[in-house]
C-alpha positions in Angstrom: 180.7 140.7 -3.3 177.4 139.2 -4.2 175.1 140.8 -6.7 171.3 140.6 -7.0 171.6 137.8 -9.6 173.6 135.6 -7.1 170.9 136.2 -4.5 168.1 135.3 -6.9 169.9 132.1 -7.9 170.2 131.1 -4.3 166.5 131.8 -3.6 165.4 129.9 -6.7 167.5 126.9 -5.7 166.0 127.0 -2.2 162.4 127.2 -3.5 163.0 124.4 -6.0 164.6 122.1 -3.3 162.2 122.9 -0.5 158.9 123.6 -2.3 159.3 121.9 -5.6 158.6 125.1 -7.5 159.9 128.5 -8.1 157.4 131.4 -7.6 157.3 134.4 -9.8 159.6 137.2 -8.5 156.6 139.5 -7.8 154.2 136.8 -6.3 153.1 137.4 -2.7 154.7 134.4 -1.0 152.4 134.5 2.0 149.0 135.3 0.5 149.5 132.9 -2.4 150.2 130.0 0.1 153.7 129.5 -1.3 155.2 129.8 2.1 153.6 128.8 5.4 155.1 130.0 8.7 157.4 127.0 9.0 158.8 127.3 5.5 159.2 131.1 5.9 161.3 130.6 9.0 163.4 128.0 7.2 164.0 130.4 4.4 165.0 133.2 6.8 167.4 131.0 8.6 168.9 129.7 5.4 169.4 133.2 4.0 170.9 134.4 7.2 173.4 131.5 7.3 174.2 131.6 3.6 174.7 135.4 3.4 176.1 135.8 6.9 173.8 138.6 8.1 170.6 139.0 10.3 167.3 140.3 9.1 166.2 143.2 11.3 162.8 143.0 13.0 161.6 145.9 10.7 162.5 143.8 7.6 159.7 141.4 8.4 157.2 144.2 8.4 158.1 145.6 5.0 155.8 144.7 2.1 159.0 143.9 0.1 159.5 140.9 2.5 156.5 139.2 0.9 158.0 138.7 -2.6 161.1 137.1 -4.0 162.1 140.3 -5.7 161.6 142.2 -2.4 163.7 139.6 -0.5 166.5 140.0 -3.1 166.4 143.8 -2.5 166.4 143.5 1.3 169.3 141.0 1.3 171.3 143.0 -1.2 170.9 146.2 0.7 171.8 144.5 4.0 175.0 143.1 2.5 176.0 146.4 0.9 175.7 148.7 3.9 
């Protein structure tokens, strides 16, 4: 079973590989310009494939979806239901 640290390591690796930098865990990924719509969709698909789950439509509307820390929580909760 994956823990939050494992999920964070995966996200950090994805950010470093695809964006060349790792944002702070509480940084707004959209308003800061860290992610555009294309990179956001790539991240979503990557997480769904890596962790073998699907985000729910309601996940995209949560304010937690906008930060790395929030994504970790959403993914962890989805995997542990």
